[in-house]
N, C-alpha and C positions, 0 to 999 in steps of 0.2 A: 127317419125319412130317407131310406136307402134308395138310391137311384140305379145302382148297378152293382150286382153282387160280385162282379169280377174285378173290374178296374176302377177303383175308387179310393178316396182318402177320407179319413175321419177328420173333419174340419170343425173346430170350435169358432163360433162367431160371437163377438161381444159388441154391444151397442156403444154407449158413451163410457169411456174408461174413467175419466175424471181423476187420474192419478192412482187408481186403486189396483195396482198390479198385483200386490200380494194377495188380495182377496180373490182376484180373477184366477190366478194360478192355483190357489188353494181350492177353489170351486171346481176347476178342471180335474184336479187330483181326486177329489171326492167322487166326481162322476165316473172317473176311470175305475175307482175301487168298487163302486156300487154296480156299474154296468158291465164290468169285466171286459173293457176294450181299451185301446190305446189311441189317444188323440194325436194326430200327426202334425197339425198346424193350427195356429190361432190367428184369426183376422179381427182387427179392432177398427171400428167404423168412426173414429174421430174423437175429439176432445181427449187426446191421449195425455197431454200435459207433460212434455219431456223437459222438466226443469232440472238443470244440473246444479244451480245455485240460486242465490237470492236475486242476482242480476237477471237471470232468465225469468224468475217469478214476476218481476216488475214489468215484463213485456206482455204478460197475459192479460187480456181484456176481460175481466170479471169484476163483479162487485167485491168490495173488500172482504166481506164475510166468507167468500169462496176462495180467497187468495191463499192457498195452502200448498206446501211443497210436494206433498204426495210421496209415492214410493219410488219414482223413477230414478232419483239420484243414487239410490243404493245399487241399482243395476248398472248405472253408468260408471260408478266408482269400483265395481267389482265386489261389493259387499254381498250382493245377491246375484244369482244367475237365472236367466229365463230358462225354464225347463224344456221348452219346445220352441221351434221357429215361430216367431211372431211377426206378422206383417201388418203395418198400421198406415192409416191416412190421417190427415189433419182435419180438425173441425173449426169451430169458431171460438174456442177457449184453449189457446195453445201458448207454448213458449215460442213466440213467433220468430225471435231472432235465431233460435236454434234450428227451427225448421227451414227458415230461409237459407241458411248456410248449406242445407241439403236439398236445394230446390229440385234437383234432378233425381233425388232419392239417395239413400245410403244408410249405413248402420248407425242407429242411435245408441246402441249398446250391443254387446255380444248377443247374438241370436234375436235381436229386435231390429227389424228393417223398416224404414220409412219409405213408402212408395213414391214420395215426392209430391209436388203440387199437382202433377198428373203423371201417370206412369203405367207400365205393364211389365210384369215379370212372370216367370214360370216356376212352379214348385213341383218337381217330379212330373213335368208335363202339364200340370194344371195351370191354365193361363188365367192370371189374375190382373185385371186392370182397375184403375180407380182414379177418383178426383177428390182432392182435398178442398175444404172450405165450404162456404155457403153462398147462395146467390143474393146479390143486391143489384138492382137495376142500374143505379147510378154509377157503379164501378165496373160493370160487366165488360164494356167495350174499351175501358182504359188499359193502359199498360201498367206494369209494376213500378209505379212512380215513387213508392215509399223508400225512404232511406233511414238507416239506423243512425242515431237512436230514435226510436219511434215516439211520437207524441200521442196524446189521447185519441186523436183521430186516426192516425196511420196504424196504430196498434190494432185497430178494428178493420180498416180497409185492407190491410195486408192479407187477411184470410178470406177476402171476397173473391170468388171464382172469376176468372177472366176468360173472355172469348178465345183468346190465344190458345189456352189449354183445351177448351172444348173442341176447337177445330182440330187440334192434334189428335185427340182421342177419337174423333169421328172417322179418322182414316184407318183405324185398326180393323182387321178382320175380326169376326165374332169371338170374344173371349168366353171362357167358361164361367167366370165370376167377375162381377163388377162391384166395387165398393164405393159408397158415397156417404157423406155425413147428412146432407140434405136429402129429402124425399123428392123423387121426380114429381113434377106438378101433375095433378090429376090421378095419381096412383090410388088414391082412396076410393075411386070409382070402380076399382077392380077387385075389391075385397068387401068385407063386412062393414059397410059404412055406418049402419045403424049401431053396431057394437062399438065402433070407434067413437061415435058421438056420445054414446052412453058413458064412456070412460073419460072422454075429453070434450065436454060440451062447448068449451070456449073455442074449439076449432071451427064451429059452425059458420061464423061470419067470414073467416078467411076462405073456407071451402065455397061458400055461396058467391063470394066476390072473385073467386078464381085466383087467390093469392097464396094458397097453401102449397109450398114446395117450390121446386126449381124448374122453370120451363126448359132450359138447356139440357137438364138431365133427362127429362122425358123424351126430348129429341134424340139423345144418345141411346136411351133404352130402345126406342123404335128403330134406330139405325143399326146398332151393334147386336141387338137380340141375344144377350148373354143368357145362359141357362139359369143363372142365379144372380140376383141383385140384393145386396145387403146394405142396410142404412141404419141411421140412429137419429139423433138430434131432437126429436119431438117427445122423447121419454115415454114411449108407450110401445108395447108389442103389437105389431100389425102385419098380417100376411095377405098377399094378393097374388093373382095369376093373370098375366097379360098374354092373351092369345095374339100371335102375330098374323097379320093379313086376315082378320075375321070378316064375316059378312058385314056389309056396311050397316045393316039394320040393328046389329048388336054392338057396334063400336061406339063408345062414349065420345062426346064432342072432343075435338082436338084441343090441346092446351093452348092458351093464348100466346100471342107473340110477346116476348119479353119487353119489346120496345113500347108496348101499350100499357104497362103498369108501372107503378112506383110503390115500393114498400118501405116502411120505416125500419131503421136498424133494430135488431133484437139483441139487446145487451143487458137489460135490467135483471131478468130472471131466467134461469135455465129452462123453465117449463112454458114460457110464452111462445106460441108458434107464429110465431108470426103467421025419242026414242028408238028406234030400231037400230040394228047393227047392219053394216054393209057386208054381204057375203064375200069371202075371200075367193080369189081366182084359183081354179084348179092348178095343181103343180104340173109344169111341162114335163113330158116324158124325157127320161135321161138316156143318152147313148151309153150302153154298157162298156164301150171301148174308150169312152172319154176319160181323160185323166183330170181329176179335180184337184184343187189346191190342198184339200184335206188329206189326199193320198200321199202328199209329199211332206206332211208335217208329222213329226213324231208325237204320238199320243202322250198327253200329260194329264195325270190324275187331277181332277178339280179338287179344291179345298172342301172339307166336309161342310154340308149345309148347316146353317144356323138352326138352333132349336125352334120348334113351332110355338113354344111359349117361354116366357121368363117368369120364374118364381121369385117373388119379392118378399123379403122379410126384414122388418125393422124391429129393433130391440130397444129396451129401456136403458137407463143408466144403472151403474153398479151400486145398488143399495139393497139392504135386506128385504126379502119378500117382494122383490121386483123381478120381472122377467128380462134379465139383462144378458143372459148367455144361453146359447143352444149349440148342440153338436149335431151335425148332419153328415151323411155319407154322400160326398160330392164326387161325381164321376168326371173324368177328363177324357176328351175325345182324341182318338188317335189321328195322326195325319195333320195335326195342328202345326203352326209355324215353329220351327226348331226341332226339339227332340220328341220322340214318342213318349206317351205317358207311361209311367211306371207306378204300380200300386205301392203304398207305403205301409198300410196296416198289416202287411205280412212280415214286417220287421226290416225291410230294406231301408237304407238311409234316406233321410229327407234332404234334398238338395235345392237350394235357391239358384236360379240361373237367369241371366238376362234374356229378354225376348228380342230376337234380332229384328223383327218388324218394327218394334218400338224404338230400337236404336237407330234404325234408318229414318224414321219419322223425326226423332229428336235432332239428328244431324241436319236433316233437310230444313228444319225450322230454326236452327241455332242462330243464324244471323238476323232472324226476325223477332227475337225475344224482345218485347217492347219494354223500355225502361222509362217512359215518360207518360204523362197523362193521356196523350193521344196514341192510343193503341193501333197496330198494322195487322212450291215445294216439289221439289223434284225428288219425291220419295223413291221412285223406282231406281233412279241413278244412285241414290245413297244406299239403297238396299244392297246393290252390287258392291259398293265401296265397303260397307260394313263387313260383308263376307270375305272380301279380299284383304282388308287391312286390320280389322278388329279381331276376327277369329284366331289368326296366328299368334296374336299377343296373349289371348286368354287360354289357348289350348283347347282340347276337346271338351265340349259341353257348355260353353258360355258361362262358366262359373263366376259369380259376382266376386267371390273372395280372391280371384286371380287379379282383380283390379282394386277393390275397396276392402279395407280392413279397419276394424274399430280400434281407435287409439284414444286414450284420455288426453285431457289438456285443452287449453283454450283453442288451439288450432286444429284439434282432431277432426271435427266435422268439416272444416274448410279443406283440410288435406284430402278428404274423401272426394269432395267436389272437384278439387284440382286433379285428382287421379282420374276421375270419370271424364272430365273434359279433355284431358291429355289422351285418354284412350281413344276418344272420337276425333282427336286432333282439331278441336274447335276452341275458340276463345272463351275463357271463363269470364263471362260478363256478370256473374253473380257477385263477384268481389266488390 
């Protein structure tokens, strides 16, 4: 699925990880050997399960038969190394205490980066945004009220997506790629619905009642218009194409307002899805000697327009004979926020960098991060602040490793969050 033969990256996308890092990396190596290409980047769409020890394991909300350590601890301890840059989001089966300590994003292990509860980064100019967790109506407008140690209720609510993060993400200009665990609500209407129901007939009731997927995510898809949207969660491969601003006669009904529905928690099994127009007046003739305001303003190139369509791909969980991973050639648009895109499949190094627009949004919202059940931006001002105060600290290129570095130990993740909040000179309210 090559989008651009010139400026692109080979990106592997994984659905639900479920702790199977060894299998995923081995599968990528086999694809590279068979197809004679080099994968530049791995994106994982949730249920990553970053368990460092048994304490982390106890914070994961899964039935006992699924409570397994998985492979991550080997990468955390340095017994194994991720062979390529891996960017992950959270799902609904996670080591929630570990991910909370990296709320704004950070290194889970060398070469494995968590995008945060919401976030946006760049990889060689490819702009990747994402949202962790799943949608539950009753927690959506709440703040992050959970406190460690989590009980049986809060170990579930901690991964429910909050309006606070959706609002922050909605302020981004169009990213190249968006990652989510949940599906955007109504996305099944833009693909082969008959084929989906043939494979997952128990989705029918949720689809007919308008409960399959996340309403806020469909709003983000319509607003951000990314070229690609990757997801997981429902354990089935499904692709769709959403045309933006299509004729009204071909547009499916809009997703329902999230305030109009209530869904039960999905925790028991991994596979349960839960006329006339007024003519305009003619333009007045213009004096050729008149000086207009536009003559006095220096021309500024507009940002590149968003794509006319979003290609959606959901993948399965990592099991034999399942469609859990695919490799795509993903193009990155020049002129995006920050650096110009640089291809990587030609052998140039892969570099993870902060996205300055997201840093500005993060700082603008920092004092409003809700920590109670009752949930609550001067981004343009913070954009200028970020360029004036943050860039000199990082040096050229907005490199993540100029601020955050992986270290083992109980406080390793917390030190990264402390470094990030210090970089933006904001209070660390995650503590």
